[in-house]
N, C-alpha and C positions, 0 to 999 in steps of 0.2 A: 388335574384338580378333579376335586370330587364335589358329587353334589351333596352339599350338606342342610339338611331341614329337621326340626324335631319339634315337640309339642311344649315342652316345657319353657316356662319362659322366666327371667328375671328372680328366680328364686326365693330370697325374702324380700325383694323388694315389691313381690305381688301379695305377699301376705300380708305384708304393712298396707300397701295399696288399697287393698280389697277389705282390711280392716277398717280403713277410713272412707270406704264408701258402703260399709256395714256388710261387708263379705264374711266376716269371721263367727262361724255358727258354735253355740255353747255344746261345749263336748265334741267339737270335731275334731280336736287333735291339734297338735303342732306341725302340721303338713307346711313346708317352706317351698315347695318347688310348683306344685300345679295348680291351675284355675279350673274350679268344677264348672264342666261344661265350654271349656274354651273351644273354639273353633281354629282348625288348625292350617284351613287353606283360604287364600283369598277369593276362591270361586264359591264359597260357601254363601248360605244365604238365598233368600228366593229368588227367582229368575225374574231379572230385570232389576236388581238391587244393585246397590253402586259397586265400584269394582273390589273395593278393599284398601286402596291406595290411602284412601283417608283413616284409616282405624286399623295400620299394619305396625305392629310394635317392631323395632328394632332387635337385632340380638344384642343382648346386654341393656335392656330399656332400663333408665332412669325411672326412680321412683316418680319423679315430675312426668315424664311420658306415661306412663300407666296411669296415674291419676287425672290425666287430660283424658286420654282415653274413654277410659271406664267412668268417669264425672259425666261425659256425655252418654254413654251407653245407659248407666243407670237413673238420668236426668230423663231419657225417653220412657223407661218405666215406667216413672213418675208421672208423667205427660198421658200414659196409658194406663191411669187407677192404680198403681201398687203404691202404697204409702210406704213414708219410711216411719219404720219401727223406731220407739225410742231407744235411746242406747241403753246396754244393760253390759255394764265391763267396758264401756267405751266402745263398743260394737252397736249399730244400730243401723236403718236405714231400708232402702229397697229391699236389698237382698235379704234381710233378715224377715220381712215381712213375706217375701216368696217363699222363702224356707216355711214358716209358719203355715203357710197355707197356699202349695203349689197348684193345687188343682183349679183353683179360685183365681188364682194370678198368670197362669200360663199364658194365656191367650195375650195380655201384654208383652209378657217376655217373647212369645213368637213374632208380633207386631215389631218389636226391636231387634230383630235377628239380624238384618241386615248392617247395625251399627256396633254389632257385638265385635272387641277388639279381637283381633286376628293375632296368633301365636307368631312367634319369628320366624321366618321362612325356614330358616336353618332348624329350627327346633318341632321340626315333624318328623315323628320315626316313619310313616310311611313312604316318605320321600329322602330319608338318609339313610343310606344303608351301612354308615359306619356309627349308627345313635347310640347302639350298645358300649363301643367303645370309647366313643367322645364322650358321653354320660360317666364312663369310669375313670377318663381322664379330669373331668372336672371334679369328681369327688376325690381324686389323689391330690387334685390343687388346694381344694378346701383344707383337706384335712392338714397338708404340707404348710399351711397358713394357719394352723391349731383352732381350727372348728372341728366339732365332733357330730358329724353326719353319716348316713348309710343313704344306699340307694334301697328303695321299698318298690315293689310292683313291675321288677326286673322282667322284661319279656312283653310287656302290656303297653298300650297305648299312655297309659298313666304313670307309668315307671319316671320316677323322680328322685330328686336327693332331699331328704327329711333330716332333721335334726335327732342325733340318738347318742346315748339316752336322753329322753326327753325331760331332762330336768329343767329347771329354772335358770340355772347359772347357764346352762347350754343354750338356752331358749333366748337368753338377753343379748349373751356375745354374739349369737348368730344374726340376730335382728336388730344390731346396735349397728350405728352408721358404718364402723371399721367392718362390721363382718358382712353386713350388704354389701359394700362396697368388693370386699375378696370374692363374695359369691359372683359379683356380677362381672369383676375380671377375669375369674375363672372359668366361667360361661361364656366369654368373648375368646378366651384361648383358646379351651377345647373345643369349639363347634366352628371357630372360624377354618373354612377348608386350608389345608396344606398344601 
């Protein structure tokens, strides 16, 4: 058995979950796999913070699991003074406010570091010597199921699977309920220890 851990989580599930919490930045592009600033290990956070078990996403996290953890995280931001920006194109919330003035709201984000959801342990490239192979396996799986995607930023901590080409039709297919389930199942299949 191999020790499998990687950074990206839930592919399209995260995109829609972050959008629901105000996480999509205008002009940020159609990334489907990565969470900006995602913490990757259960030991992350200030000394004395909780263990991470209550904020740990499982491999193949569902939209509901992601929404629950990010809802609590962004609620902490709001409690520490980050307002919910009005929705623009359906995207608003505290993450949008933060992105508009990172310097002003960084103390609030720092105060909530021990609540930031943790990527599934299987999705940490620092702990998974097979990360690149697993990511290629996931890509082949989603392509075999008719999704047009590619790996971007290979060899980095931010390596992930993105919709490509970034047409409206491809994005809609990848972000549909069926497309998200394909990506979730492919993630589970590719990153489960064999």
